[in-house]
Backbone as JSON Lines, residues from 0, in Angstrom:
{"i":0,"aa":"M","n":[0.86,-1.18,0.0],"ca":[0.0,0.0,0.0],"c":[0.9,1.24,0.0]}
{"i":1,"aa":"S","n":[0.6,2.18,-0.85],"ca":[1.42,3.38,-0.95],"c":[1.16,4.3,0.25]}
{"i":2,"aa":"V","n":[2.06,5.23,0.44],"ca":[1.94,6.18,1.54],"c":[0.65,6.99,1.4]}
{"i":3,"aa":"L","n":[0.32,7.4,0.2],"ca":[-0.9,8.16,-0.04],"c":[-2.14,7.35,0.34]}
{"i":4,"aa":"E","n":[-2.13,6.06,-0.02],"ca":[-3.26,5.19,0.32],"c":[-3.39,5.06,1.84]}
{"i":5,"aa":"Q","n":[-2.25,4.95,2.53],"ca":[-2.27,4.84,3.99],"c":[-2.84,6.11,4.61]}
{"i":6,"aa":"K","n":[-2.43,7.25,4.11],"ca":[-2.93,8.52,4.63],"c":[-4.43,8.65,4.39]}
{"i":7,"aa":"K","n":[-4.9,8.25,3.2],"ca":[-6.33,8.3,2.91],"c":[-7.1,7.4,3.87]}
{"i":8,"aa":"Q","n":[-6.52,6.25,4.2],"ca":[-7.16,5.32,5.13],"c":[-7.25,5.94,6.53]}
{"i":9,"aa":"V","n":[-6.17,6.61,6.97],"ca":[-6.16,7.26,8.29],"c":[-7.22,8.36,8.33]}
{"i":10,"aa":"V","n":[-7.3,9.17,7.28],"ca":[-8.3,10.25,7.21],"c":[-9.71,9.66,7.28]}
{"i":11,"aa":"A","n":[-9.94,8.57,6.53],"ca":[-11.26,7.93,6.55],"c":[-11.57,7.39,7.94]}
{"i":12,"aa":"D","n":[-10.57,6.82,8.62],"ca":[-10.77,6.29,9.98],"c":[-11.12,7.41,10.96]}
{"i":13,"aa":"I","n":[-10.39,8.51,10.89],"ca":[-10.66,9.64,11.79],"c":[-12.06,10.18,11.54]}
{"i":14,"aa":"A","n":[-12.41,10.36,10.28],"ca":[-13.74,10.9,9.92],"c":[-14.84,9.97,10.44]}
{"i":15,"aa":"T","n":[-14.65,8.67,10.3],"ca":[-15.64,7.7,10.79],"c":[-15.77,7.8,12.3]}
{"i":16,"aa":"K","n":[-14.64,7.9,13.0],"ca":[-14.67,8.01,14.46],"c":[-15.36,9.3,14.89]}
{"i":17,"aa":"L","n":[-15.1,10.4,14.18],"ca":[-15.75,11.67,14.51],"c":[-17.26,11.57,14.33]}
{"i":18,"aa":"R","n":[-17.69,10.9,13.28],"ca":[-19.13,10.77,13.01],"c":[-19.81,9.83,14.0]}
{"i":19,"aa":"E","n":[-19.15,8.72,14.32],"ca":[-19.79,7.67,15.12],"c":[-19.66,7.85,16.62]}
{"i":20,"aa":"S","n":[-18.71,8.66,17.07],"ca":[-18.51,8.79,18.52],"c":[-19.58,9.7,19.12]}
{"i":21,"aa":"K","n":[-19.98,9.35,20.34],"ca":[-20.97,10.16,21.06],"c":[-20.31,11.44,21.56]}
{"i":22,"aa":"S","n":[-19.04,11.32,21.96],"ca":[-18.31,12.52,22.32],"c":[-16.83,12.35,22.02]}
{"i":23,"aa":"T","n":[-16.22,13.47,21.68],"ca":[-14.82,13.52,21.31],"c":[-14.2,14.71,22.01]}
{"i":24,"aa":"V","n":[-12.99,14.54,22.54],"ca":[-12.3,15.65,23.19],"c":[-10.93,15.8,22.53]}
{"i":25,"aa":"V","n":[-10.6,17.02,22.13],"ca":[-9.32,17.33,21.52],"c":[-8.46,18.02,22.57]}
{"i":26,"aa":"V","n":[-7.23,17.5,22.78],"ca":[-6.35,18.04,23.82],"c":[-4.96,18.34,23.28]}
{"i":27,"aa":"D","n":[-4.28,19.24,23.99],"ca":[-2.86,19.53,23.76],"c":[-2.12,18.86,24.91]}
{"i":28,"aa":"Y","n":[-1.29,17.89,24.6],"ca":[-0.6,17.13,25.63],"c":[0.85,17.57,25.82]}
{"i":29,"aa":"R","n":[1.21,18.7,25.23],"ca":[2.59,19.21,25.31],"c":[2.97,19.43,26.77]}
{"i":30,"aa":"G","n":[4.12,18.92,27.16],"ca":[4.59,19.12,28.54],"c":[4.35,17.92,29.44]}
{"i":31,"aa":"L","n":[3.57,16.95,28.97],"ca":[3.37,15.75,29.77],"c":[4.52,14.77,29.52]}
{"i":32,"aa":"S","n":[4.93,14.09,30.58],"ca":[5.98,13.08,30.42],"c":[5.37,11.83,29.8]}
{"i":33,"aa":"V","n":[6.23,10.92,29.36],"ca":[5.75,9.68,28.78],"c":[4.94,8.9,29.81]}
{"i":34,"aa":"A","n":[5.4,8.89,31.05],"ca":[4.68,8.18,32.12],"c":[3.3,8.79,32.34]}
{"i":35,"aa":"E","n":[3.18,10.11,32.28],"ca":[1.89,10.77,32.48],"c":[0.93,10.46,31.33]}
{"i":36,"aa":"V","n":[1.45,10.47,30.09],"ca":[0.6,10.15,28.94],"c":[0.16,8.69,29.03]}
{"i":37,"aa":"T","n":[1.06,7.81,29.46],"ca":[0.71,6.4,29.62],"c":[-0.39,6.23,30.67]}
{"i":38,"aa":"E","n":[-0.29,6.97,31.78],"ca":[-1.31,6.92,32.82],"c":[-2.65,7.43,32.29]}
{"i":39,"aa":"L","n":[-2.62,8.52,31.52],"ca":[-3.85,9.06,30.93],"c":[-4.48,8.04,29.98]}
{"i":40,"aa":"R","n":[-3.66,7.43,29.13],"ca":[-4.16,6.4,28.2],"c":[-4.81,5.25,28.97]}
{"i":41,"aa":"K","n":[-4.19,4.84,30.07],"ca":[-4.71,3.74,30.89],"c":[-6.08,4.1,31.47]}
{"i":42,"aa":"Q","n":[-6.19,5.31,32.02],"ca":[-7.46,5.76,32.6],"c":[-8.55,5.83,31.54]}
{"i":43,"aa":"L","n":[-8.19,6.34,30.36],"ca":[-9.16,6.46,29.27],"c":[-9.58,5.07,28.77]}
{"i":44,"aa":"R","n":[-8.62,4.17,28.63],"ca":[-8.93,2.82,28.18],"c":[-9.89,2.12,29.14]}
{"i":45,"aa":"E","n":[-9.66,2.31,30.46],"ca":[-10.54,1.72,31.47],"c":[-11.97,2.28,31.37]}
{"i":46,"aa":"A","n":[-12.09,3.52,30.9],"ca":[-13.4,4.15,30.74],"c":[-14.02,3.85,29.37]}
{"i":47,"aa":"G","n":[-13.34,3.04,28.56],"ca":[-13.87,2.69,27.24],"c":[-13.67,3.78,26.21]}
{"i":48,"aa":"V","n":[-12.62,4.58,26.37],"ca":[-12.36,5.7,25.47],"c":[-11.07,5.43,24.68]}
{"i":49,"aa":"E","n":[-11.14,5.68,23.36],"ca":[-9.96,5.52,22.51],"c":[-9.22,6.86,22.45]}
{"i":50,"aa":"F","n":[-7.9,6.83,22.66],"ca":[-7.08,8.05,22.7],"c":[-5.95,7.9,21.69]}
{"i":51,"aa":"K","n":[-5.91,8.79,20.7],"ca":[-4.9,8.69,19.65],"c":[-4.31,10.05,19.32]}
{"i":52,"aa":"V","n":[-3.07,10.01,18.85],"ca":[-2.39,11.2,18.36],"c":[-2.36,11.1,16.85]}
{"i":53,"aa":"Y","n":[-2.82,12.15,16.18],"ca":[-2.84,12.18,14.72],"c":[-2.11,13.43,14.24]}
{"i":54,"aa":"K","n":[-1.62,13.34,13.0],"ca":[-1.05,14.54,12.38],"c":[-2.19,15.51,12.13]}
{"i":55,"aa":"N","n":[-1.94,16.79,12.4],"ca":[-2.99,17.81,12.26],"c":[-3.52,17.91,10.84]}
{"i":56,"aa":"T","n":[-2.65,17.75,9.85],"ca":[-3.11,17.86,8.47],"c":[-4.11,16.75,8.14]}
{"i":57,"aa":"L","n":[-3.83,15.54,8.65],"ca":[-4.77,14.43,8.4],"c":[-6.06,14.65,9.17]}
{"i":58,"aa":"A","n":[-5.96,15.15,10.39],"ca":[-7.15,15.42,11.21],"c":[-8.01,16.5,10.56]}
{"i":59,"aa":"R","n":[-7.38,17.53,9.98],"ca":[-8.14,18.6,9.31],"c":[-8.91,18.06,8.1]}
{"i":60,"aa":"R","n":[-8.26,17.18,7.35],"ca":[-8.95,16.57,6.2],"c":[-10.14,15.74,6.67]}
{"i":61,"aa":"A","n":[-9.96,15.06,7.8],"ca":[-11.05,14.24,8.35],"c":[-12.19,15.11,8.85]}
{"i":62,"aa":"T","n":[-11.88,16.27,9.46],"ca":[-12.95,17.15,9.94],"c":[-13.74,17.69,8.75]}
{"i":63,"aa":"A","n":[-13.07,17.93,7.63],"ca":[-13.77,18.4,6.43],"c":[-14.7,17.29,5.92]}
{"i":64,"aa":"E","n":[-14.22,16.06,5.95],"ca":[-15.02,14.92,5.51],"c":[-16.23,14.69,6.43]}
{"i":65,"aa":"A","n":[-16.03,14.93,7.74],"ca":[-17.09,14.72,8.73],"c":[-17.94,15.98,8.94]}
{"i":66,"aa":"E","n":[-17.65,17.04,8.18],"ca":[-18.36,18.32,8.27],"c":[-18.26,18.93,9.66]}
{"i":67,"aa":"L","n":[-17.05,18.9,10.22],"ca":[-16.77,19.51,11.53],"c":[-15.58,20.47,11.41]}
{"i":68,"aa":"T","n":[-15.59,21.3,10.38],"ca":[-14.46,22.18,10.12],"c":[-14.24,23.22,11.21]}
{"i":69,"aa":"A","n":[-15.21,23.42,12.09],"ca":[-15.03,24.36,13.2],"c":[-13.91,23.9,14.13]}
{"i":70,"aa":"L","n":[-13.55,22.63,14.07],"ca":[-12.44,22.11,14.9],"c":[-11.08,22.48,14.34]}
{"i":71,"aa":"D","n":[-11.02,22.85,13.07],"ca":[-9.73,23.08,12.41],"c":[-8.84,24.08,13.12]}
{"i":72,"aa":"E","n":[-9.41,25.14,13.67],"ca":[-8.59,26.15,14.34],"c":[-7.92,25.6,15.6]}
{"i":73,"aa":"Q","n":[-8.44,24.5,16.15],"ca":[-7.86,23.89,17.34],"c":[-6.79,22.86,16.99]}
{"i":74,"aa":"L","n":[-6.72,22.48,15.73],"ca":[-5.78,21.44,15.31],"c":[-4.43,22.05,14.94]}
{"i":75,"aa":"V","n":[-3.78,22.63,15.93],"ca":[-2.43,23.17,15.79],"c":[-1.61,22.68,16.98]}
{"i":76,"aa":"G","n":[-0.31,22.5,16.75],"ca":[0.54,22.01,17.83],"c":[0.27,20.54,18.11]}
{"i":77,"aa":"P","n":[0.9,20.01,19.15],"ca":[0.69,18.59,19.48],"c":[-0.77,18.36,19.89]}
{"i":78,"aa":"T","n":[-1.45,17.52,19.14],"ca":[-2.87,17.29,19.37],"c":[-3.16,15.8,19.5]}
{"i":79,"aa":"A","n":[-3.95,15.47,20.51],"ca":[-4.44,14.1,20.67],"c":[-5.96,14.17,20.74]}
{"i":80,"aa":"I","n":[-6.59,13.11,20.31],"ca":[-8.05,13.09,20.27],"c":[-8.55,11.86,21.02]}
{"i":81,"aa":"A","n":[-9.54,12.09,21.9],"ca":[-10.17,11.0,22.65],"c":[-11.57,10.78,22.1]}
{"i":82,"aa":"F","n":[-11.87,9.55,21.67],"ca":[-13.17,9.2,21.1],"c":[-13.9,8.25,22.03]}
{"i":83,"aa":"S","n":[-15.2,8.47,22.21],"ca":[-16.02,7.53,22.97],"c":[-17.3,7.23,22.21]}
{"i":84,"aa":"T","n":[-17.51,5.95,21.92],"ca":[-18.73,5.56,21.22],"c":[-19.8,5.1,22.19]}
{"i":85,"aa":"E","n":[-19.44,4.92,23.46],"ca":[-20.38,4.4,24.46],"c":[-20.96,5.5,25.35]}
{"i":86,"aa":"D","n":[-20.09,6.22,26.03],"ca":[-20.49,7.16,27.07],"c":[-20.17,8.59,26.64]}
{"i":87,"aa":"V","n":[-21.15,9.46,26.69],"ca":[-20.94,10.85,26.28],"c":[-20.02,11.58,27.26]}
{"i":88,"aa":"I","n":[-20.14,11.25,28.54],"ca":[-19.44,11.99,29.58],"c":[-18.01,11.5,29.83]}
{"i":89,"aa":"A","n":[-17.75,10.22,29.59],"ca":[-16.49,9.58,29.97],"c":[-15.22,10.32,29.52]}
{"i":90,"aa":"P","n":[-15.04,10.65,28.23],"ca":[-13.78,11.29,27.85],"c":[-13.58,12.65,28.52]}
{"i":91,"aa":"A","n":[-14.65,13.43,28.58],"ca":[-14.54,14.76,29.2],"c":[-14.21,14.63,30.67]}
{"i":92,"aa":"K","n":[-14.86,13.7,31.37],"ca":[-14.65,13.53,32.81],"c":[-13.22,13.08,33.1]}
{"i":93,"aa":"V","n":[-12.75,12.04,32.4],"ca":[-11.4,11.51,32.66],"c":[-10.35,12.57,32.34]}
{"i":94,"aa":"I","n":[-10.48,13.22,31.2],"ca":[-9.48,14.22,30.79],"c":[-9.52,15.43,31.72]}
{"i":95,"aa":"N","n":[-10.7,15.88,32.09],"ca":[-10.81,17.03,32.99],"c":[-10.19,16.72,34.35]}
{"i":96,"aa":"E","n":[-10.45,15.53,34.9],"ca":[-9.85,15.15,36.19],"c":[-8.34,15.07,36.07]}
{"i":97,"aa":"F","n":[-7.86,14.51,34.97],"ca":[-6.41,14.39,34.75],"c":[-5.78,15.78,34.6]}
{"i":98,"aa":"A","n":[-6.47,16.68,33.9],"ca":[-5.95,18.04,33.68],"c":[-5.87,18.82,34.99]}
{"i":99,"aa":"K","n":[-6.75,18.52,35.95],"ca":[-6.69,19.21,37.26],"c":[-5.4,18.86,37.98]}
{"i":100,"aa":"K","n":[-4.92,17.64,37.8],"ca":[-3.7,17.18,38.48],"c":[-2.45,17.47,37.66]}
{"i":101,"aa":"H","n":[-2.6,17.6,36.36],"ca":[-1.46,17.82,35.46],"c":[-1.77,19.04,34.59]}
{"i":102,"aa":"E","n":[-1.27,20.18,34.99],"ca":[-1.61,21.44,34.31],"c":[-1.11,21.5,32.87]}
{"i":103,"aa":"A","n":[-0.17,20.63,32.5],"ca":[0.35,20.63,31.13],"c":[-0.7,20.17,30.13]}
{"i":104,"aa":"L","n":[-1.64,19.37,30.57],"ca":[-2.7,18.88,29.68],"c":[-3.75,19.98,29.51]}
{"i":105,"aa":"E","n":[-4.0,20.34,28.26],"ca":[-4.94,21.43,27.98],"c":[-6.04,20.94,27.04]}
{"i":106,"aa":"I","n":[-7.28,21.13,27.48],"ca":[-8.42,20.78,26.63],"c":[-8.57,21.89,25.59]}
{"i":107,"aa":"K","n":[-8.63,21.51,24.31],"ca":[-8.76,22.5,23.24],"c":[-10.22,22.68,22.81]}
{"i":108,"aa":"A","n":[-10.92,21.57,22.62],"ca":[-12.32,21.62,22.14],"c":[-12.89,20.22,22.22]}
{"i":109,"aa":"G","n":[-14.09,20.08,21.72],"ca":[-14.71,18.77,21.71],"c":[-15.83,18.69,20.69]}
{"i":110,"aa":"V","n":[-16.35,17.49,20.53],"ca":[-17.52,17.26,19.7],"c":[-18.47,16.43,20.55]}
{"i":111,"aa":"I","n":[-19.65,16.97,20.81],"ca":[-20.62,16.27,21.63],"c":[-21.82,15.93,20.76]}
{"i":112,"aa":"E","n":[-22.0,14.66,20.51],"ca":[-23.08,14.14,19.66],"c":[-23.21,14.92,18.35]}
{"i":113,"aa":"G","n":[-22.09,15.09,17.66],"ca":[-22.09,15.7,16.34],"c":[-21.97,17.21,16.28]}
{"i":114,"aa":"A","n":[-21.96,17.88,17.44],"ca":[-21.84,19.34,17.46],"c":[-20.52,19.74,18.12]}
{"i":115,"aa":"V","n":[-19.83,20.68,17.5],"ca":[-18.56,21.15,18.05],"c":[-18.82,21.89,19.36]}
{"i":116,"aa":"A","n":[-18.02,21.58,20.39],"ca":[-18.2,22.16,21.72],"c":[-16.94,22.93,22.13]}
{"i":117,"aa":"S","n":[-17.16,24.02,22.85],"ca":[-16.04,24.82,23.35],"c":[-15.43,24.15,24.57]}
{"i":118,"aa":"V","n":[-14.31,24.69,25.03],"ca":[-13.64,24.19,26.23],"c":[-14.59,24.27,27.42]}
{"i":119,"aa":"A","n":[-15.32,25.37,27.55],"ca":[-16.25,25.54,28.67],"c":[-17.34,24.47,28.63]}
{"i":120,"aa":"E","n":[-17.84,24.17,27.44],"ca":[-18.89,23.14,27.31],"c":[-18.35,21.76,27.66]}
{"i":121,"aa":"V","n":[-17.12,21.46,27.25],"ca":[-16.51,20.17,27.57],"c":[-16.32,20.06,29.09]}
{"i":122,"aa":"K","n":[-15.87,21.15,29.72],"ca":[-15.68,21.12,31.18],"c":[-17.02,21.0,31.91]}
{"i":123,"aa":"A","n":[-18.05,21.65,31.4],"ca":[-19.38,21.54,32.01],"c":[-19.88,20.1,31.89]}
{"i":124,"aa":"L","n":[-19.64,19.47,30.75],"ca":[-20.02,18.07,30.56],"c":[-19.27,17.18,31.55]}
{"i":125,"aa":"A","n":[-18.01,17.5,31.79],"ca":[-17.18,16.71,32.72],"c":[-17.69,16.79,34.15]}
{"i":126,"aa":"E","n":[-18.36,17.88,34.49],"ca":[-18.85,18.05,35.86],"c":[-20.16,17.31,36.1]}
{"i":127,"aa":"L","n":[-20.81,16.84,35.04],"ca":[-22.05,16.07,35.2],"c":[-21.73,14.72,35.86]}
{"i":128,"aa":"P","n":[-22.68,14.17,36.58],"ca":[-22.48,12.83,37.13],"c":[-22.39,11.81,35.99]}
{"i":129,"aa":"S","n":[-21.86,10.65,36.28],"ca":[-21.76,9.59,35.27],"c":[-23.16,9.12,34.88]}
{"i":130,"aa":"R","n":[-23.23,8.29,33.87],"ca":[-24.52,7.76,33.41],"c":[-25.21,7.02,34.55]}
{"i":131,"aa":"D","n":[-24.45,6.2,35.28],"ca":[-25.04,5.46,36.4],"c":[-25.55,6.42,37.47]}
{"i":132,"aa":"G","n":[-24.79,7.49,37.73],"ca":[-25.2,8.48,38.71],"c":[-26.48,9.18,38.3]}
{"i":133,"aa":"L","n":[-26.57,9.52,37.0],"ca":[-27.78,10.17,36.49],"c":[-28.99,9.23,36.58]}
{"i":134,"aa":"L","n":[-28.79,7.95,36.25],"ca":[-29.88,6.99,36.34],"c":[-30.33,6.82,37.79]}
{"i":135,"aa":"S","n":[-29.38,6.83,38.7],"ca":[-29.7,6.72,40.12],"c":[-30.54,7.92,40.58]}
{"i":136,"aa":"M","n":[-30.13,9.11,40.14],"ca":[-30.88,10.33,40.49],"c":[-32.3,10.25,39.93]}
{"i":137,"aa":"L","n":[-32.41,9.79,38.69],"ca":[-33.73,9.67,38.05],"c":[-34.6,8.68,38.82]}
{"i":138,"aa":"A","n":[-34.01,7.55,39.21],"ca":[-34.77,6.56,39.96],"c":[-35.27,7.14,41.28]}
{"i":139,"aa":"N","n":[-34.42,7.92,41.96],"ca":[-34.83,8.56,43.21],"c":[-35.98,9.54,42.99]}
{"i":140,"aa":"V","n":[-35.89,10.3,41.92],"ca":[-36.94,11.27,41.62],"c":[-38.26,10.55,41.32]}
{"i":141,"aa":"L","n":[-38.17,9.45,40.58],"ca":[-39.38,8.71,40.24],"c":[-39.95,7.99,41.46]}
{"i":142,"aa":"Q","n":[-39.1,7.56,42.38],"ca":[-39.56,6.84,43.57],"c":[-40.18,7.77,44.61]}
{"i":143,"aa":"A","n":[-39.77,9.01,44.64],"ca":[-40.21,9.94,45.69],"c":[-41.73,10.02,45.81]}
{"i":144,"aa":"P","n":[-42.49,10.24,44.73],"ca":[-43.95,10.31,44.88],"c":[-44.55,9.0,45.41]}
{"i":145,"aa":"V","n":[-44.04,7.87,44.94],"ca":[-44.54,6.57,45.39],"c":[-44.25,6.4,46.89]}
{"i":146,"aa":"R","n":[-43.04,6.77,47.3],"ca":[-42.65,6.68,48.7],"c":[-43.55,7.57,49.56]}
{"i":147,"aa":"Q","n":[-43.8,8.79,49.09],"ca":[-44.68,9.71,49.83],"c":[-46.09,9.14,49.93]}
{"i":148,"aa":"F","n":[-46.59,8.57,48.84],"ca":[-47.92,7.98,48.84],"c":[-48.01,6.82,49.84]}
{"i":149,"aa":"A","n":[-46.97,6.0,49.87],"ca":[-46.94,4.87,50.81],"c":[-46.94,5.36,52.25]}
{"i":150,"aa":"L","n":[-46.16,6.4,52.53],"ca":[-46.11,6.95,53.89],"c":[-47.46,7.55,54.3]}
{"i":151,"aa":"V","n":[-48.1,8.26,53.39],"ca":[-49.4,8.86,53.69],"c":[-50.44,7.77,53.92]}
{"i":152,"aa":"T","n":[-50.43,6.74,53.07],"ca":[-51.37,5.63,53.22],"c":[-51.17,4.93,54.56]}
{"i":153,"aa":"K","n":[-49.91,4.72,54.93],"ca":[-49.61,4.08,56.22],"c":[-50.11,4.95,57.38]}
{"i":154,"aa":"A","n":[-49.89,6.25,57.28],"ca":[-50.33,7.17,58.34],"c":[-51.85,7.16,58.47]}
{"i":155,"aa":"V","n":[-52.56,7.14,57.34],"ca":[-54.02,7.11,57.36],"c":[-54.49,5.79,57.99]}
{"i":156,"aa":"A","n":[-53.86,4.7,57.62],"ca":[-54.24,3.39,58.18],"c":[-54.03,3.37,59.68]}
{"i":157,"aa":"E","n":[-52.9,3.9,60.15],"ca":[-52.62,3.94,61.59],"c":[-53.63,4.83,62.31]}
{"i":158,"aa":"Q","n":[-54.0,5.93,61.69],"ca":[-54.97,6.86,62.3],"c":[-56.33,6.17,62.42]}
{"i":159,"aa":"K","n":[-56.74,5.43,61.4],"ca":[-58.02,4.72,61.44],"c":[-58.01,3.64,62.53]}
{"i":160,"aa":"E","n":[-56.85,2.95,62.67],"ca":[-56.73,1.93,63.72],"c":[-56.89,2.55,65.09]}
{"i":161,"aa":"E","n":[-56.27,3.71,65.29],"ca":[-56.36,4.39,66.59],"c":[-57.8,4.82,66.87]}
{"i":162,"aa":"Q","n":[-58.49,5.31,65.84],"ca":[-59.89,5.75,66.01],"c":[-60.79,4.55,66.29]}
{"i":163,"aa":"G","n":[-60.51,3.43,65.64],"ca":[-61.33,2.23,65.82],"c":[-61.09,1.56,67.16]}
{"i":164,"aa":"A","n":[-59.94,1.74,67.75],"ca":[-59.6,1.06,69.0],"c":[-60.14,1.75,70.22]}
């Protein structure tokens, strides 16, 4: 396979990942040691997130193919991209937590369900609870009226017993 064919394949792969991922985070990893990048990759892998470094020129061609050219201005300098096809919050959360401990890691931008997101939007997404946490909150909200109804019914039953006795 020629070099040009390989590059076309990489561009097609990046474009596919941009289209299919639920969320994508673009970061500048300049200043991180090899051990720190390895630790970040490990944390992302455990969260089901793919983390890759691509040449900016290939990434720009892929953004054009995926119709996300608003990312192009962020594709300068050392750039790595984290893709998640499962969890919308996972890449933002892991990278944001890692960036708090390692100031060299800088979030540049993101793509959340097909829309380009600013650094502030990616950080806001990172502050949301995980999917399991959100489902737990929802379950509590849905259970509250039922729990209140049960307590009121019990209180009425106890009151009737006292009146009958």
